[in-house]
Structure formats: C-alpha cells, structure tokens
DRENDO-1510 file (C-alpha; in Angstrom, 1 decimal, always signed):
<recs>
REC; n; res; u; v; w
REC; 1; UNK; -41.4; +154.7; +88.9 .
REC; 2; UNK; -44.9; +155.8; +88.3 .
REC; 3; UNK; -47.9; +154.2; +90.1 .
REC; 4; UNK; -49.8; +151.6; +88.0 .
REC; 5; UNK; -53.6; +151.8; +88.2 .
REC; 6; UNK; -55.8; +148.7; +88.5 .
REC; 7; UNK; -57.8; +147.7; +85.5 .
REC; 8; UNK; -61.2; +148.3; +87.2 .
REC; 9; UNK; -60.2; +151.9; +88.1 .
REC; 10; UNK; -58.9; +152.6; +84.5 .
REC; 11; UNK; -62.2; +151.5; +83.0 .
REC; 12; UNK; -64.5; +153.3; +85.4 .
REC; 13; UNK; -62.3; +156.4; +85.4 .
REC; 14; UNK; -62.3; +156.5; +81.6 .
REC; 15; UNK; -66.1; +156.4; +81.6 .
REC; 16; UNK; -66.0; +159.1; +84.2 .
REC; 17; UNK; -63.9; +161.6; +82.3 .
REC; 18; UNK; -65.2; +160.8; +78.8 .
REC; 19; UNK; -68.8; +160.3; +79.6 .
REC; 20; UNK; -70.1; +158.0; +76.9 .
REC; 21; UNK; -67.9; +155.7; +74.9 .
REC; 22; UNK; -67.6; +152.3; +73.1 .
REC; 23; UNK; -65.5; +149.5; +74.6 .
REC; 24; UNK; -63.0; +150.0; +71.7 .
REC; 25; UNK; -62.4; +153.6; +72.8 .
REC; 26; UNK; -61.8; +152.4; +76.4 .
REC; 27; UNK; -59.1; +150.1; +75.0 .
REC; 28; UNK; -57.4; +153.0; +73.3 .
REC; 29; UNK; -57.6; +155.2; +76.4 .
REC; 30; UNK; -56.4; +152.5; +78.9 .
REC; 31; UNK; -54.1; +150.2; +76.8 .
REC; 32; UNK; -56.0; +147.2; +78.1 .
REC; 33; UNK; -57.0; +144.2; +75.9 .
REC; 34; UNK; -60.6; +144.3; +74.5 .
REC; 35; UNK; -61.5; +141.0; +76.1 .
REC; 36; UNK; -60.6; +142.3; +79.6 .
REC; 37; UNK; -62.5; +145.5; +79.0 .
REC; 38; UNK; -65.6; +143.8; +77.9 .
REC; 39; UNK; -65.5; +141.2; +80.7 .
REC; 40; UNK; -65.1; +144.1; +83.3 .
REC; 41; UNK; -68.0; +146.0; +81.7 .
REC; 42; UNK; -70.3; +143.0; +81.9 .
REC; 43; UNK; -69.4; +142.6; +85.5 .
REC; 44; UNK; -69.9; +146.3; +86.2 .
REC; 45; UNK; -73.3; +146.2; +84.5 .
REC; 46; UNK; -74.3; +143.2; +86.7 .
REC; 47; UNK; -73.4; +145.3; +89.7 .
REC; 48; UNK; -75.3; +148.4; +88.4 .
REC; 49; UNK; -72.1; +150.4; +88.0 .
REC; 50; UNK; -72.5; +151.0; +84.2 .
REC; 51; UNK; -75.3; +150.8; +81.6 .
REC; 52; UNK; -75.3; +150.5; +77.9 .
REC; 53; UNK; -77.4; +152.8; +75.7 .
REC; 54; UNK; -78.6; +151.4; +72.4 .
REC; 55; UNK; -80.0; +153.2; +69.4 .
REC; 56; UNK; -78.6; +155.7; +66.8 .
REC; 57; UNK; -75.7; +156.4; +69.1 .
REC; 58; UNK; -74.6; +153.5; +71.3 .
REC; 59; UNK; -72.1; +153.3; +74.1 .
REC; 60; UNK; -71.3; +152.7; +77.8 .
REC; 61; UNK; -71.8; +155.2; +80.6 .
REC; 62; UNK; -71.6; +155.2; +84.4 .
REC; 63; UNK; -74.6; +155.0; +86.6 .
REC; 64; UNK; -74.7; +157.2; +89.8 .
REC; 65; UNK; -73.4; +154.2; +91.7 .
REC; 66; UNK; -70.6; +153.9; +89.2 .
REC; 67; UNK; -69.6; +157.5; +89.6 .
REC; 68; UNK; -69.4; +157.1; +93.3 .
REC; 69; UNK; -67.4; +153.9; +93.0 .
REC; 70; UNK; -65.0; +155.5; +90.5 .
REC; 71; UNK; -64.4; +158.4; +92.8 .
REC; 72; UNK; -63.8; +156.0; +95.8 .
REC; 73; UNK; -61.2; +154.1; +93.7 .
REC; 74; UNK; -59.5; +157.2; +92.5 .
REC; 75; UNK; -59.3; +158.9; +95.9 .
REC; 76; UNK; -57.9; +155.7; +97.4 .
REC; 77; UNK; -55.3; +155.4; +94.7 .
REC; 78; UNK; -54.2; +159.0; +95.1 .
REC; 79; UNK; -53.5; +158.4; +98.8 .
REC; 80; UNK; -51.8; +155.0; +98.2 .
REC; 81; UNK; -49.6; +156.3; +95.5 .
REC; 82; UNK; -48.0; +159.0; +97.7 .
REC; 83; UNK; -48.1; +161.4; +94.8 .
REC; 84; UNK; -50.9; +163.7; +95.9 .
REC; 85; UNK; -48.7; +166.8; +96.2 .
REC; 86; UNK; -47.1; +166.2; +92.8 .
REC; 87; UNK; -50.5; +165.8; +91.1 .
REC; 88; UNK; -51.8; +168.9; +92.8 .
REC; 89; UNK; -48.7; +170.8; +91.7 .
REC; 90; UNK; -49.2; +169.7; +88.1 .
REC; 91; UNK; -52.8; +170.8; +88.4 .
REC; 92; UNK; -51.8; +174.3; +89.5 .
REC; 93; UNK; -49.4; +174.5; +86.5 .
REC; 94; UNK; -52.3; +173.4; +84.2 .
REC; 95; UNK; -54.5; +176.1; +85.6 .
REC; 96; UNK; -51.8; +178.7; +84.9 .
REC; 97; UNK; -52.0; +177.8; +81.2 .
REC; 98; UNK; -55.7; +177.0; +81.0 .
REC; 99; UNK; -57.2; +180.5; +80.3 .
REC; 100; UNK; -54.5; +181.3; +77.8 .
REC; 101; UNK; -55.4; +178.1; +75.9 .
REC; 102; UNK; -59.2; +178.8; +76.0 .
REC; 103; UNK; -58.6; +182.3; +74.7 .
REC; 104; UNK; -56.5; +180.8; +71.9 .
REC; 105; UNK; -59.4; +178.5; +71.0 .
REC; 106; UNK; -61.7; +181.5; +70.7 .
REC; 107; UNK; -59.2; +183.2; +68.4 .
REC; 108; UNK; -59.1; +180.1; +66.2 .
REC; 109; UNK; -62.9; +180.0; +65.9 .
REC; 110; UNK; -63.5; +183.7; +65.5 .
REC; 111; UNK; -61.4; +186.6; +64.1 .
REC; 112; UNK; -61.9; +190.3; +64.1 .
REC; 113; UNK; -62.5; +192.0; +60.7 .
REC; 114; UNK; -63.0; +195.8; +60.6 .
REC; 115; UNK; -63.8; +195.8; +64.3 .
REC; 116; UNK; -66.4; +193.0; +64.1 .
REC; 117; UNK; -66.0; +189.4; +65.1 .
REC; 118; UNK; -66.9; +186.8; +62.5 .
REC; 119; UNK; -66.5; +183.0; +62.1 .
REC; 120; UNK; -63.0; +182.1; +61.1 .
REC; 121; UNK; -63.3; +180.4; +57.7 .
REC; 122; UNK; -59.5; +179.8; +57.6 .
REC; 123; UNK; -59.1; +181.7; +54.4 .
REC; 124; UNK; -56.6; +184.1; +56.0 .
REC; 125; UNK; -53.4; +181.9; +56.1 .
REC; 126; UNK; -51.4; +184.6; +57.9 .
REC; 127; UNK; -54.0; +184.8; +60.7 .
REC; 128; UNK; -54.1; +181.0; +61.1 .
REC; 129; UNK; -50.4; +180.7; +61.1 .
REC; 130; UNK; -50.1; +183.2; +63.9 .
REC; 131; UNK; -52.7; +181.3; +66.0 .
REC; 132; UNK; -51.0; +178.0; +65.3 .
REC; 133; UNK; -47.6; +179.5; +66.3 .
REC; 134; UNK; -49.2; +180.4; +69.7 .
REC; 135; UNK; -50.6; +176.8; +69.9 .
REC; 136; UNK; -47.0; +175.5; +69.5 .
REC; 137; UNK; -46.0; +177.8; +72.5 .
REC; 138; UNK; -48.9; +176.3; +74.5 .
REC; 139; UNK; -47.8; +172.8; +73.7 .
REC; 140; UNK; -44.3; +173.7; +74.9 .
REC; 141; UNK; -45.9; +174.7; +78.2 .
REC; 142; UNK; -48.3; +171.7; +78.7 .
REC; 143; UNK; -45.8; +169.0; +77.7 .
REC; 144; UNK; -43.7; +169.2; +80.9 .
REC; 145; UNK; -47.0; +169.1; +82.9 .
REC; 146; UNK; -48.0; +165.9; +81.0 .
REC; 147; UNK; -44.6; +164.3; +81.6 .
REC; 148; UNK; -44.7; +165.2; +85.3 .
REC; 149; UNK; -48.2; +163.7; +85.7 .
REC; 150; UNK; -47.1; +160.5; +83.9 .
REC; 151; UNK; -44.1; +160.2; +86.2 .
REC; 152; UNK; -46.5; +160.2; +89.1 .
REC; 153; UNK; -49.5; +158.1; +87.8 .
REC; 154; UNK; -49.1; +155.9; +84.8 .
REC; 155; UNK; -52.7; +156.5; +83.6 .
REC; 156; UNK; -51.6; +160.0; +82.6 .
REC; 157; UNK; -49.0; +158.6; +80.2 .
REC; 158; UNK; -50.9; +159.0; +76.9 .
REC; 159; UNK; -51.6; +162.7; +77.0 .
REC; 160; UNK; -48.2; +163.9; +75.8 .
REC; 161; UNK; -48.3; +161.9; +72.5 .
REC; 162; UNK; -52.0; +162.7; +71.9 .
REC; 163; UNK; -51.3; +166.5; +72.2 .
REC; 164; UNK; -48.3; +166.1; +69.8 .
REC; 165; UNK; -50.4; +164.1; +67.3 .
REC; 166; UNK; -53.2; +166.7; +67.3 .
REC; 167; UNK; -50.8; +169.6; +66.9 .
REC; 168; UNK; -49.0; +167.8; +64.0 .
REC; 169; UNK; -52.4; +167.5; +62.2 .
REC; 170; UNK; -53.2; +171.2; +62.7 .
REC; 171; UNK; -49.8; +172.1; +61.4 .
REC; 172; UNK; -50.4; +169.9; +58.3 .
REC; 173; UNK; -53.5; +171.7; +57.1 .
REC; 174; UNK; -56.1; +169.8; +59.1 .
REC; 175; UNK; -57.8; +172.7; +61.0 .
REC; 176; UNK; -60.5; +170.5; +62.6 .
REC; 177; UNK; -57.9; +168.9; +64.9 .
REC; 178; UNK; -57.6; +172.2; +66.8 .
REC; 179; UNK; -61.1; +172.5; +68.4 .
REC; 180; UNK; -63.5; +170.0; +66.7 .
REC; 181; UNK; -65.6; +168.0; +69.2 .
REC; 182; UNK; -66.1; +164.2; +68.9 .
REC; 183; UNK; -62.6; +163.6; +67.6 .
REC; 184; UNK; -59.3; +163.6; +69.5 .
REC; 185; UNK; -58.6; +167.3; +68.7 .
REC; 186; UNK; -56.3; +169.4; +70.8 .
REC; 187; UNK; -59.3; +171.0; +72.7 .
REC; 188; UNK; -60.9; +167.5; +73.2 .
REC; 189; UNK; -57.7; +166.2; +74.8 .
REC; 190; UNK; -57.3; +169.4; +76.9 .
REC; 191; UNK; -60.9; +169.1; +78.2 .
REC; 192; UNK; -60.3; +165.5; +79.1 .
REC; 193; UNK; -57.1; +166.2; +80.9 .
REC; 194; UNK; -58.8; +168.9; +82.9 .
REC; 195; UNK; -61.6; +166.5; +83.8 .
REC; 196; UNK; -59.0; +163.9; +84.7 .
REC; 197; UNK; -57.2; +166.2; +87.1 .
REC; 198; UNK; -60.4; +167.4; +88.7 .
REC; 199; UNK; -61.7; +163.9; +89.4 .
REC; 200; UNK; -58.3; +162.7; +90.5 .
REC; 201; UNK; -58.1; +165.4; +93.1 .
REC; 202; UNK; -61.8; +165.2; +94.0 .
REC; 203; UNK; -62.6; +168.8; +92.9 .
REC; 204; UNK; -66.0; +169.7; +91.5 .
REC; 205; UNK; -65.7; +171.8; +88.3 .
REC; 206; UNK; -68.3; +174.3; +89.6 .
REC; 207; UNK; -66.2; +174.9; +92.7 .
REC; 208; UNK; -62.9; +175.3; +90.9 .
REC; 209; UNK; -61.1; +178.3; +92.3 .
REC; 210; UNK; -59.4; +179.7; +89.1 .
REC; 211; UNK; -62.7; +180.9; +87.7 .
REC; 212; UNK; -61.6; +179.8; +84.2 .
REC; 213; UNK; -63.6; +176.7; +83.8 .
REC; 214; UNK; -65.7; +177.6; +80.7 .
REC; 215; UNK; -64.5; +174.9; +78.4 .
</recs>
C-alpha cells in the first residue's frame, strides 16, 4: 500500500513544484477539497509560509520560509515512508529517458529542411506522425515509472493519467498539448514530474549528475 501524504505537505509541495498557482489548481493537483485548501493557505499565510500576488496574474506562491518548510516535510516523509530506495530507483529510470524526451521536444518544435532548421509549422503530416510515434514509445517507457512511484508515494498517483490524456490530445490533432507551456501539456507534466523527483530526493537541479537538465 502506498504512503499517504498529509494535506499540509501536499499543498506546500504543489506550490514548490508548480511555482505559482490558484487554489483551484492545487485542488486538481492534490485531490483535496477546496475549503480545506483555502483554510490551509490562510493559515500558511499567517505563518509567512505563502503569499498571494494580486494583479493581472494572481496566485499563491511559497515564501523562502515556505520552501524550507516544504523541504523539511518532504524529507521527513521520505524517511518515514521507507520508500527512499524505490523512489531513487524510479528517478534513475526517469533520467535514463529524460534526454531522449527533451530531444524529441526539440524535433517537435523544429525540423530540418534542406539542411536548415526551421520552426515546425505542422504542415508536414508525415513528419509530425513520425515524432508522435516516438512520443508513444516514450510514453510506454515513462508509464511504468509513474506506476512504480505511485505504488510508493500516493502523491505521484496522477501522473500516469495526465500523461495519457496529453498524449491522446496530441494524437487527436491538438499539437499544442505536446510542448505548450501554461497548459497541462506532455512537456509541462514531464517538467513537473522532474521537479517533484528532485525535491522529493532533496537534489538541487543545478547539481543533478546526468547533465541533461535543460528543460
């Protein structure tokens, strides 16, 4: 049975890996009820763990104290869960796929025509179909990693379905769901999973050893 995270950890950790979000987005990421999320955020703000930015783009974010508290909770959870080795093993499997996926994203955004790279305008159906076929292969590789992570820590449970949904949209002529930022595209989910693994294991991205952290 997978380890169930506490609500406070789920909320702070979601802010840690997503950076800047509305409370409704935290609900989607955590599966918690909106009232519980908003009550926790109010309490966190009173304790200087989070702040709310108003203006053209509004949302919640962690303070430095909040980042430190989030890391403390995550590190403590990893030790208590007894799944540190399993999570690290899944992380290593993720890294073995990571550069291949990042290269694939580049191939989706750019294509070579007469020896010159140009923006992929998605007018070449055969080219796009070949790249999407490679994305299907990537998905076949990452799904077991997601399932292994979810078996260890329950908070990893949503990634498998999110990847599947993004892939389905790409396959159904919605190309923006491959790499577009600010939506739950395949690349957005991939980046978030990477951040989740790094913060769970307490690894700084700048010190990651695979050298392929240019997402």
